[in-house]
Backbone bond lengths (Angstrom), bond angles and torsions (degrees), N, CA, C in turn:
res aa  C-N    CA-C-N  psi(-1)  N-CA   C-N-CA  omega(-1)  CA-C   N-CA-C  phi
1 X - - - 1.456 - - 1.525 108.33 -
2 X 1.255 116.09 139.80 1.450 123.83 -179.17 1.533 109.27 -67.54
3 X 1.338 117.20 139.06 1.466 121.33 -179.68 1.522 111.79 -62.22
4 X 1.298 118.45 -35.02 1.466 122.27 179.40 1.524 110.37 -64.34
5 X 1.324 116.69 -41.86 1.469 121.14 179.12 1.531 109.74 -64.82
6 X 1.323 116.83 -43.18 1.463 121.00 179.43 1.530 110.76 -62.55
7 X 1.331 116.89 -40.39 1.465 120.57 178.43 1.527 110.95 -64.31
8 X 1.332 116.10 -42.04 1.468 119.75 179.80 1.530 111.25 -65.99
9 X 1.309 116.35 -39.31 1.477 119.60 177.32 1.525 109.67 -64.38
10 X 1.318 116.53 -44.13 1.465 120.79 178.35 1.517 111.97 -62.26
11 X 1.328 116.78 -43.24 1.459 121.30 178.29 1.528 110.70 -63.55
12 X 1.325 116.28 -42.81 1.471 120.56 177.85 1.518 111.58 -61.28
13 X 1.323 116.68 -40.67 1.464 121.14 178.85 1.529 110.98 -65.32
14 X 1.318 117.22 -42.87 1.465 121.30 178.42 1.529 110.48 -62.71
15 X 1.318 117.44 -44.18 1.470 121.02 178.96 1.525 110.49 -62.57
16 X 1.327 116.66 -43.45 1.468 120.63 178.85 1.530 110.83 -60.96
17 X 1.327 117.53 -47.11 1.466 120.93 -179.53 1.528 111.40 -63.85
18 X 1.313 117.36 -39.05 1.460 121.40 177.30 1.524 110.54 -63.45
19 X 1.325 116.70 -44.97 1.463 121.39 178.23 1.532 110.89 -61.39
20 X 1.321 117.15 -45.19 1.469 121.14 179.61 1.527 110.70 -62.32
21 X 1.323 117.39 -41.88 1.465 120.96 178.98 1.525 111.08 -63.75
22 X 1.320 117.36 -40.87 1.466 120.84 179.31 1.528 111.34 -65.74
23 X 1.318 117.16 -40.68 1.470 120.36 178.00 1.522 110.05 -61.88
24 X 1.325 117.11 -46.45 1.466 120.36 -179.76 1.526 111.91 -65.47
25 X 1.315 116.77 -35.01 1.458 121.22 -178.66 1.523 112.37 -72.58
26 X 1.322 117.25 -43.79 1.457 120.78 -173.45 1.525 114.57 -96.84
27 X 1.308 118.45 -8.55 1.465 122.01 178.89 1.524 110.05 -129.54
28 X 1.344 117.56 69.53 1.466 120.02 -179.92 1.530 110.63 -68.83
29 X 1.340 115.82 161.79 1.463 120.75 177.18 1.521 109.89 -60.68
30 X 1.310 116.53 130.45 1.458 122.73 176.10 1.519 107.55 -125.28
31 X 1.338 117.33 103.38 1.461 120.22 -176.49 1.524 113.49 -57.35
32 X 1.317 117.66 -28.76 1.464 120.30 -177.52 1.525 113.01 -72.15
33 X 1.328 117.63 -18.43 1.462 119.83 -179.57 1.534 112.60 -105.21
34 X 1.330 117.45 5.86 1.464 121.45 -179.52 1.524 110.74 -87.42
35 X 1.347 115.88 153.09 1.461 117.91 170.47 1.532 107.74 -75.77
36 X 1.327 117.25 169.36 1.466 119.45 -169.91 1.525 112.93 -64.11
37 X 1.338 118.44 -33.37 1.464 119.38 179.86 1.530 111.17 -68.28
38 X 1.329 116.42 -43.76 1.461 119.98 179.26 1.524 110.82 -66.28
39 X 1.325 116.55 -41.03 1.463 119.82 -179.81 1.525 110.87 -65.70
40 X 1.320 116.71 -39.66 1.462 120.69 177.90 1.528 110.41 -59.03
41 X 1.317 117.12 -46.62 1.461 121.38 178.68 1.526 110.85 -65.88
42 X 1.324 117.13 -42.25 1.464 121.77 177.78 1.530 110.17 -59.41
43 X 1.336 116.65 -44.76 1.465 120.64 179.68 1.520 111.68 -61.69
44 X 1.333 117.77 -40.88 1.469 120.98 178.04 1.521 110.57 -57.91
45 X 1.319 116.01 -45.90 1.465 120.67 -179.44 1.526 110.31 -63.76
46 X 1.332 117.32 -45.43 1.462 120.72 -177.34 1.528 112.15 -67.53
47 X 1.333 117.62 -37.92 1.472 120.72 177.81 1.525 109.63 -61.06
48 X 1.317 116.82 -35.75 1.460 120.74 178.27 1.517 113.74 -66.36
49 X 1.314 117.86 -16.79 1.465 122.44 -179.01 1.532 113.29 -100.67
50 X 1.323 117.93 -3.06 1.465 120.83 -174.10 1.522 112.28 -63.88
51 X 1.328 114.96 152.14 1.464 122.14 175.57 1.517 108.71 -131.48
52 X 1.318 115.93 139.59 1.462 120.50 176.71 1.521 109.49 -58.05
53 X 1.316 116.16 143.62 1.459 120.87 179.08 1.517 114.10 91.81
54 X 1.324 117.80 -7.37 1.459 120.65 177.75 1.529 109.08 -64.46
55 X 1.310 117.05 140.88 1.464 120.16 -178.43 1.525 110.85 -73.01
56 X 1.313 115.34 154.06 1.463 121.39 178.31 1.530 109.98 -61.09
57 X 1.318 116.83 -40.84 1.462 120.75 -179.97 1.526 111.41 -63.35
58 X 1.328 117.42 -39.71 1.467 120.60 178.65 1.528 110.90 -64.57
59 X 1.326 116.92 -37.10 1.470 120.85 177.62 1.525 109.80 -65.50
60 X 1.323 117.22 -43.78 1.467 120.54 179.78 1.527 110.43 -64.20
61 X 1.327 117.83 -39.62 1.461 120.67 177.30 1.524 111.04 -64.58
62 X 1.327 116.85 -36.28 1.458 121.81 -179.11 1.520 112.39 -76.18
63 X 1.336 116.48 -45.72 1.463 121.22 -169.62 1.525 114.46 -109.66
64 X 1.309 117.59 -6.12 1.458 120.20 -177.65 1.522 111.01 83.40
65 X 1.308 115.86 -172.99 1.466 120.88 -179.45 1.518 109.96 -68.39
66 X 1.335 117.03 144.49 1.466 119.36 178.89 1.525 110.97 -70.88
67 X 1.328 115.31 157.62 1.463 120.50 176.83 1.521 110.92 -75.43
68 X 1.328 116.60 -35.83 1.465 123.19 178.89 1.523 106.56 -141.05
69 X 1.325 117.34 146.11 1.458 120.80 179.82 1.521 109.99 -147.27
70 X 1.326 116.35 142.69 1.462 122.66 173.61 1.523 107.75 -136.31
71 X 1.329 116.02 151.10 1.461 120.26 179.56 1.515 109.87 -147.61
72 X 1.337 115.37 154.48 1.462 121.08 175.29 1.522 108.71 -160.04
73 X 1.332 113.95 164.45 1.464 121.15 174.82 1.511 108.37 -111.62
74 X 1.322 114.92 140.26 1.455 121.70 175.14 1.521 106.26 -132.63
75 X 1.332 115.91 102.72 1.468 122.05 -172.32 1.525 108.79 58.40
76 X 1.313 118.35 -120.48 1.465 121.44 -178.94 1.526 112.58 -95.25
77 X 1.322 117.66 6.04 1.459 120.94 -176.89 1.529 110.77 -101.20
78 X 1.313 114.46 133.65 1.465 120.57 175.85 1.526 107.13 -100.61
79 X 1.324 115.80 121.75 1.461 121.13 -179.75 1.520 109.57 -113.58
80 X 1.309 115.80 138.10 1.458 120.28 176.31 1.518 108.34 -143.58
81 X 1.324 114.73 137.73 1.461 120.12 173.83 1.526 107.14 -119.29
82 X 1.325 114.99 128.72 1.462 121.11 179.47 1.524 107.53 -117.45
83 X 1.325 115.67 133.72 1.458 121.64 -178.05 1.524 109.66 -107.61
84 X 1.334 115.47 128.61 1.461 121.92 176.18 1.524 108.98 -117.33
85 X 1.311 115.45 129.43 1.464 120.71 -178.31 1.526 109.93 -64.08
86 X 1.344 115.66 126.15 1.461 120.94 -179.91 1.522 113.31 -132.87
87 X 1.321 118.30 -6.22 1.469 119.97 179.62 1.520 110.82 -150.89
88 X 1.309 115.32 140.25 1.465 121.61 -179.82 1.527 108.93 -89.63
89 X 1.331 116.42 128.31 1.460 120.89 178.58 1.529 111.11 -115.25
90 X 1.321 116.94 -48.22 1.456 121.88 -175.13 1.522 110.48 -140.09
91 X 1.300 116.71 138.98 1.470 121.38 178.15 1.522 109.84 -89.50
92 X 1.328 115.76 68.29 1.465 120.27 -178.89 1.524 112.39 -113.96
93 X 1.329 117.11 2.08 1.455 120.84 179.09 1.516 114.45 79.80
94 X 1.333 117.06 4.24 1.463 121.59 -178.33 1.526 108.56 -121.47
95 X 1.325 116.53 131.32 1.456 120.62 174.75 1.518 108.52 -88.47
96 X 1.319 116.51 123.91 1.461 121.91 -179.36 1.525 109.90 -113.43
97 X 1.323 116.02 165.70 1.460 120.80 -177.01 1.525 112.43 -60.37
98 X 1.338 117.33 -33.96 1.464 118.65 -178.50 1.532 112.44 -72.59
99 X 1.320 117.94 -6.58 1.459 122.39 175.14 1.534 111.39 -99.58
100 X 1.313 116.42 3.23 1.463 121.45 -172.40 1.521 112.21 -121.91
101 X 1.327 114.87 160.59 1.459 122.57 170.29 1.524 107.30 -104.77
102 X 1.349 117.14 123.76 1.464 119.35 178.95 1.531 111.79 -81.77
103 X 1.322 115.68 141.56 1.463 123.20 173.95 1.520 106.82 -118.74
104 X 1.325 117.39 123.44 1.462 122.21 -175.95 1.523 110.38 -104.10
105 X 1.332 114.99 129.37 1.462 122.35 179.89 1.517 109.94 -119.28
106 X 1.317 115.86 137.84 1.462 122.23 172.43 1.518 105.92 -120.98
107 X 1.332 115.80 120.66 1.467 121.56 -176.88 1.536 111.19 51.57
108 X 1.337 115.00 44.70 1.468 124.25 175.95 1.526 114.74 66.69
109 X 1.331 118.31 19.51 1.461 122.40 175.50 1.526 108.83 -119.51
110 X 1.319 117.25 134.98 1.461 121.97 -179.61 1.525 109.81 -67.44
111 X 1.348 116.15 122.05 1.465 119.76 -179.60 1.526 112.61 -116.63
112 X 1.327 118.22 -15.89 1.466 120.64 178.85 1.519 109.62 -167.31
113 X 1.316 115.84 156.21 1.460 121.18 171.13 1.523 107.65 -152.66
114 X 1.302 114.35 161.46 1.458 119.27 179.57 1.511 111.95 102.17
115 X 1.316 114.66 -167.11 1.455 122.53 -170.17 1.528 114.51 -53.63
116 X 1.316 119.02 -42.83 1.458 121.05 -176.35 1.516 115.25 -84.90
117 X 1.319 118.14 -7.74 1.468 121.01 -174.56 1.522 112.01 -64.40
118 X 1.314 118.06 -42.78 1.466 119.86 -178.89 1.525 110.58 -68.17
119 X 1.316 117.43 -37.58 1.464 119.74 177.71 1.526 110.45 -64.81
120 X 1.325 117.59 -38.58 1.471 120.75 175.44 1.522 110.06 -59.84
121 X 1.319 116.49 -43.32 1.462 121.71 178.91 1.526 110.24 -60.12
122 X 1.321 117.30 -45.95 1.467 121.18 -179.22 1.526 111.88 -65.72
123 X 1.328 116.94 -36.27 1.467 121.56 -177.66 1.525 113.09 -76.95
124 X 1.324 117.72 -17.97 1.465 121.19 -173.87 1.500 111.52 -64.92
């Protein structure tokens, strides 16, 4: 292979990698600007990374506003369940709870998520 061709290929690769890095750096994922399919997939990935004790504000910054939310007080405890769409069930234009993963917060700290989280909220 000619040295000039190899240099041009190398230069092209460096330019491509630089461009890709700049796009990732200056255009981070924003759940609020995604269409519903992309947001659903994004939410699935983010739910897989959650850790107990994460603040409600940190979750909102990471995942955007919830699709559905409920809250209540029980004595001195503030409970909130936020639903994020993670699975497509019906093409009716409406996001329902069975299409979402619930995240349960007690005093603004994540204490549970997944199938049993909403039942815990109701039982509290």
